[in-house]
N, CA, C and O atoms as CSV, one atom per row, in Angstrom:
chain,resi,resn,atom,element,x,y,z
A,1,MET,N,N,-0.773,4.450,41.898
A,1,MET,CA,C,0.153,3.400,41.530
A,1,MET,C,C,-0.018,3.067,40.054
A,1,MET,O,O,-1.134,3.101,39.537
A,2,SER,N,N,1.067,2.750,39.379
A,2,SER,CA,C,1.017,2.510,37.947
A,2,SER,C,C,0.627,1.066,37.652
A,2,SER,O,O,0.748,0.179,38.497
A,3,ASP,N,N,0.153,0.860,36.414
A,3,ASP,CA,C,-0.302,-0.453,36.001
A,3,ASP,C,C,0.818,-1.351,35.491
A,3,ASP,O,O,0.702,-2.573,35.577
A,4,SER,N,N,1.883,-0.789,34.968
A,4,SER,CA,C,2.920,-1.605,34.347
A,4,SER,C,C,4.141,-1.743,35.236
A,4,SER,O,O,4.307,-1.007,36.209
A,5,ALA,N,N,4.993,-2.697,34.890
A,5,ALA,CA,C,6.166,-3.014,35.703
A,5,ALA,C,C,7.244,-1.936,35.617
A,5,ALA,O,O,8.063,-1.820,36.528
A,6,ASP,N,N,7.262,-1.146,34.546
A,6,ASP,CA,C,8.318,-0.141,34.392
A,6,ASP,C,C,7.969,1.205,35.014
A,6,ASP,O,O,8.740,2.156,34.885
A,7,GLY,N,N,6.826,1.308,35.687
A,7,GLY,CA,C,6.477,2.523,36.403
A,7,GLY,C,C,5.719,3.552,35.591
A,7,GLY,O,O,5.489,4.660,36.074
A,8,THR,N,N,5.321,3.217,34.358
A,8,THR,CA,C,4.543,4.148,33.552
A,8,THR,C,C,3.065,3.812,33.666
A,8,THR,O,O,2.699,2.720,34.099
A,9,ASP,N,N,2.233,4.741,33.281
A,9,ASP,CA,C,0.788,4.527,33.348
A,9,ASP,C,C,0.239,4.075,32.001
A,9,ASP,O,O,-0.767,4.605,31.530
A,10,ARG,N,N,0.889,3.109,31.384
A,10,ARG,CA,C,0.427,2.548,30.117
A,10,ARG,C,C,-0.398,1.306,30.392
A,10,ARG,O,O,-0.141,0.599,31.366
A,11,PRO,N,N,-1.394,1.025,29.543
A,11,PRO,CA,C,-2.142,-0.219,29.706
A,11,PRO,C,C,-1.256,-1.406,29.328
A,11,PRO,O,O,-0.245,-1.240,28.645
A,12,ALA,N,N,-1.631,-2.578,29.766
A,12,ALA,CA,C,-0.892,-3.786,29.410
A,12,ALA,C,C,-0.905,-3.929,27.884
A,12,ALA,O,O,-1.859,-3.489,27.242
A,13,PRO,N,N,0.136,-4.537,27.284
A,13,PRO,CA,C,0.206,-4.645,25.821
A,13,PRO,C,C,-1.034,-5.261,25.183
A,13,PRO,O,O,-1.436,-4.845,24.096
A,14,GLU,N,N,-1.638,-6.231,25.832
A,14,GLU,CA,C,-2.835,-6.842,25.243
A,14,GLU,C,C,-4.043,-5.917,25.305
A,14,GLU,O,O,-5.034,-6.170,24.620
A,15,GLN,N,N,-3.995,-4.850,26.104
A,15,GLN,CA,C,-5.093,-3.892,26.201
A,15,GLN,C,C,-4.838,-2.630,25.377
A,15,GLN,O,O,-5.760,-1.848,25.145
A,16,GLU,N,N,-3.617,-2.430,24.939
A,16,GLU,CA,C,-3.258,-1.218,24.222
A,16,GLU,C,C,-3.744,-1.292,22.776
A,16,GLU,O,O,-3.457,-2.274,22.092
A,17,PRO,N,N,-4.471,-0.285,22.290
A,17,PRO,CA,C,-4.917,-0.298,20.893
A,17,PRO,C,C,-3.713,-0.299,19.939
A,17,PRO,O,O,-2.654,0.241,20.259
A,18,GLU,N,N,-3.894,-0.907,18.781
A,18,GLU,CA,C,-2.811,-1.023,17.804
A,18,GLU,C,C,-2.279,0.338,17.380
A,18,GLU,O,O,-1.066,0.505,17.260
A,19,TRP,N,N,-3.163,1.327,17.146
A,19,TRP,CA,C,-2.705,2.651,16.714
A,19,TRP,C,C,-1.834,3.304,17.787
A,19,TRP,O,O,-0.868,4.001,17.475
A,20,GLN,N,N,-2.181,3.075,19.035
A,20,GLN,CA,C,-1.425,3.664,20.137
A,20,GLN,C,C,-0.056,2.986,20.269
A,20,GLN,O,O,0.948,3.647,20.537
A,21,ARG,N,N,-0.025,1.673,20.081
A,21,ARG,CA,C,1.234,0.936,20.133
A,21,ARG,C,C,2.170,1.395,19.030
A,21,ARG,O,O,3.361,1.594,19.273
A,22,ARG,N,N,1.641,1.570,17.796
A,22,ARG,CA,C,2.471,2.042,16.676
A,22,ARG,C,C,2.997,3.440,16.931
A,22,ARG,O,O,4.155,3.732,16.632
A,23,ARG,N,N,2.160,4.309,17.480
A,23,ARG,CA,C,2.592,5.680,17.768
A,23,ARG,C,C,3.687,5.691,18.834
A,23,ARG,O,O,4.667,6.428,18.717
A,24,ARG,N,N,3.519,4.877,19.866
A,24,ARG,CA,C,4.519,4.793,20.932
A,24,ARG,C,C,5.846,4.258,20.393
A,24,ARG,O,O,6.905,4.803,20.703
A,25,LEU,N,N,5.792,3.203,19.595
A,25,LEU,CA,C,7.019,2.646,19.024
A,25,LEU,C,C,7.688,3.632,18.069
A,25,LEU,O,O,8.915,3.728,18.039
A,26,ALA,N,N,6.898,4.360,17.292
A,26,ALA,CA,C,7.462,5.355,16.379
A,26,ALA,C,C,8.170,6.454,17.162
A,26,ALA,O,O,9.227,6.929,16.748
A,27,ALA,N,N,7.594,6.860,18.291
A,27,ALA,CA,C,8.225,7.899,19.100
A,27,ALA,C,C,9.539,7.405,19.704
A,27,ALA,O,O,10.507,8.160,19.792
A,28,VAL,N,N,9.570,6.152,20.116
A,28,VAL,CA,C,10.777,5.584,20.711
A,28,VAL,C,C,11.905,5.491,19.683
A,28,VAL,O,O,13.065,5.761,19.995
A,29,PHE,N,N,11.552,5.106,18.454
A,29,PHE,CA,C,12.571,4.890,17.433
A,29,PHE,C,C,12.793,6.101,16.534
A,29,PHE,O,O,13.469,5.987,15.512
A,30,GLY,N,N,12.242,7.253,16.891
A,30,GLY,CA,C,12.542,8.493,16.194
A,30,GLY,C,C,11.640,8.849,15.035
A,30,GLY,O,O,11.951,9.774,14.285
A,31,ASP,N,N,10.539,8.153,14.864
A,31,ASP,CA,C,9.626,8.463,13.772
A,31,ASP,C,C,8.290,8.976,14.312
A,31,ASP,O,O,7.245,8.713,13.717
A,32,GLY,N,N,8.312,9.685,15.403
A,32,GLY,CA,C,7.083,10.121,16.044
A,32,GLY,C,C,6.279,11.118,15.247
A,32,GLY,O,O,5.049,11.076,15.275
A,33,VAL,N,N,6.932,12.009,14.541
A,33,VAL,CA,C,6.250,13.029,13.764
A,33,VAL,C,C,6.826,13.012,12.353
A,33,VAL,O,O,8.040,13.124,12.185
A,34,PRO,N,N,5.980,12.874,11.339
A,34,PRO,CA,C,6.496,12.885,9.978
A,34,PRO,C,C,7.085,14.241,9.621
A,34,PRO,O,O,6.691,15.265,10.179
A,35,GLU,N,N,8.025,14.240,8.693
A,35,GLU,CA,C,8.648,15.487,8.264
A,35,GLU,C,C,7.621,16.438,7.652
A,35,GLU,O,O,7.662,17.647,7.879
A,36,GLN,N,N,6.707,15.872,6.879
A,36,GLN,CA,C,5.696,16.706,6.234
A,36,GLN,C,C,4.399,15.916,6.167
A,36,GLN,O,O,4.399,14.737,5.812
A,37,THR,N,N,3.299,16.566,6.510
A,37,THR,CA,C,2.005,15.910,6.433
A,37,THR,C,C,1.242,16.417,5.233
A,37,THR,O,O,1.661,17.376,4.585
A,38,SER,N,N,0.135,15.786,4.934
A,38,SER,CA,C,-0.652,16.207,3.778
A,38,SER,C,C,-1.206,17.616,3.971
A,38,SER,O,O,-1.479,18.306,2.989
A,39,ASP,N,N,-1.375,18.055,5.216
A,39,ASP,CA,C,-1.855,19.411,5.471
A,39,ASP,C,C,-0.813,20.467,5.109
A,39,ASP,O,O,-1.158,21.605,4.791
A,40,ASP,N,N,0.457,20.084,5.159
A,40,ASP,CA,C,1.531,21.033,4.872
A,40,ASP,C,C,1.753,21.243,3.376
A,40,ASP,O,O,2.284,22.276,2.967
A,41,ARG,N,N,1.353,20.276,2.565
A,41,ARG,CA,C,1.612,20.333,1.135
A,41,ARG,C,C,0.552,21.140,0.402
A,41,ARG,O,O,-0.592,21.247,0.842
A,42,ASP,N,N,0.954,21.690,-0.699
A,42,ASP,CA,C,0.030,22.393,-1.583
A,42,ASP,C,C,-0.720,21.341,-2.394
A,42,ASP,O,O,-0.092,20.482,-3.014
A,43,ALA,N,N,-2.032,21.393,-2.400
A,43,ALA,CA,C,-2.829,20.403,-3.114
A,43,ALA,C,C,-2.500,20.378,-4.601
A,43,ALA,O,O,-2.656,19.345,-5.252
A,44,ARG,N,N,-2.049,21.501,-5.140
A,44,ARG,CA,C,-1.714,21.546,-6.570
A,44,ARG,C,C,-0.482,20.716,-6.888
A,44,ARG,O,O,-0.323,20.280,-8.028
A,45,GLU,N,N,0.395,20.482,-5.917
A,45,GLU,CA,C,1.598,19.685,-6.157
A,45,GLU,C,C,1.260,18.232,-6.457
A,45,GLU,O,O,2.000,17.564,-7.181
A,46,ASP,N,N,0.157,17.734,-5.914
A,46,ASP,CA,C,-0.199,16.336,-6.104
A,46,ASP,C,C,-0.581,16.017,-7.545
A,46,ASP,O,O,-0.406,14.883,-7.992
A,47,THR,N,N,-1.097,16.997,-8.275
A,47,THR,CA,C,-1.536,16.744,-9.644
A,47,THR,C,C,-0.661,17.444,-10.676
A,47,THR,O,O,-0.908,17.315,-11.875
A,48,ALA,N,N,0.334,18.164,-10.248
A,48,ALA,CA,C,1.200,18.895,-11.175
A,48,ALA,C,C,1.945,17.932,-12.094
A,48,ALA,O,O,2.544,16.958,-11.636
A,49,GLY,N,N,1.902,18.210,-13.378
A,49,GLY,CA,C,2.665,17.430,-14.336
A,49,GLY,C,C,2.054,16.092,-14.703
A,49,GLY,O,O,2.737,15.265,-15.306
A,50,LYS,N,N,0.802,15.844,-14.367
A,50,LYS,CA,C,0.199,14.553,-14.661
A,50,LYS,C,C,-0.285,14.462,-16.099
A,50,LYS,O,O,-0.397,13.358,-16.632
A,51,GLY,N,N,-0.572,15.567,-16.734
A,51,GLY,CA,C,-0.990,15.549,-18.123
A,51,GLY,C,C,-2.490,15.402,-18.293
A,51,GLY,O,O,-3.213,15.076,-17.352
A,52,ASP,N,N,-2.939,15.650,-19.511
A,52,ASP,CA,C,-4.368,15.622,-19.819
A,52,ASP,C,C,-4.977,14.231,-19.686
A,52,ASP,O,O,-6.128,14.099,-19.268
A,53,GLU,N,N,-4.229,13.204,-20.033
A,53,GLU,CA,C,-4.774,11.849,-19.952
A,53,GLU,C,C,-5.177,11.495,-18.524
A,53,GLU,O,O,-6.214,10.870,-18.300
A,54,TRP,N,N,-4.359,11.895,-17.571
A,54,TRP,CA,C,-4.679,11.601,-16.180
A,54,TRP,C,C,-5.970,12.307,-15.780
A,54,TRP,O,O,-6.830,11.714,-15.129
A,55,TYR,N,N,-6.107,13.575,-16.170
A,55,TYR,CA,C,-7.319,14.321,-15.823
A,55,TYR,C,C,-8.551,13.714,-16.473
A,55,TYR,O,O,-9.605,13.632,-15.844
A,56,ARG,N,N,-8.432,13.289,-17.714
A,56,ARG,CA,C,-9.576,12.661,-18.397
A,56,ARG,C,C,-9.948,11.342,-17.737
A,56,ARG,O,O,-11.131,11.016,-17.642
A,57,ALA,N,N,-8.975,10.590,-17.288
A,57,ALA,CA,C,-9.234,9.318,-16.631
A,57,ALA,C,C,-9.902,9.527,-15.263
A,57,ALA,O,O,-10.596,8.633,-14.778
A,58,GLU,N,N,-9.706,10.663,-14.652
A,58,GLU,CA,C,-10.256,10.941,-13.330
A,58,GLU,C,C,-11.649,11.554,-13.352
A,58,GLU,O,O,-12.238,11.760,-12.291
A,59,VAL,N,N,-12.191,11.850,-14.524
A,59,VAL,CA,C,-13.524,12.442,-14.628
A,59,VAL,C,C,-14.558,11.399,-14.232
A,59,VAL,O,O,-14.544,10.289,-14.766
A,60,PRO,N,N,-15.461,11.732,-13.302
A,60,PRO,CA,C,-16.502,10.782,-12.904
A,60,PRO,C,C,-17.444,10.488,-14.072
A,60,PRO,O,O,-17.641,11.341,-14.937
A,61,PRO,N,N,-18.021,9.299,-14.101
A,61,PRO,CA,C,-18.894,8.896,-15.222
A,61,PRO,C,C,-20.068,9.845,-15.463
A,61,PRO,O,O,-20.468,10.042,-16.610
A,62,HIS,N,N,-20.615,10.422,-14.425
A,62,HIS,CA,C,-21.782,11.282,-14.599
A,62,HIS,C,C,-21.417,12.642,-15.203
A,62,HIS,O,O,-22.305,13.449,-15.479
A,63,HIS,N,N,-20.122,12.903,-15.410
A,63,HIS,CA,C,-19.701,14.135,-16.057
A,63,HIS,C,C,-19.384,13.914,-17.537
A,63,HIS,O,O,-18.922,14.825,-18.225
A,64,GLY,N,N,-19.635,12.701,-18.016
A,64,GLY,CA,C,-19.526,12.309,-19.408
A,64,GLY,C,C,-18.357,12.748,-20.098
A,64,GLY,O,O,-18.193,12.456,-21.282
């Protein structure tokens, strides 16, 4: 027998973790899976075109 009134085996809203509630709502409203995740992107795209100043600002202090 299910726990909820609608016949699904979901925990009561006060027992459902926030991450699970957000995932469920995203699936209902059509945002269940992002178009592109960070795993799909080329890491070089994130820093492309930033210029030398950005790279110098990102150098850790111990690299002087």
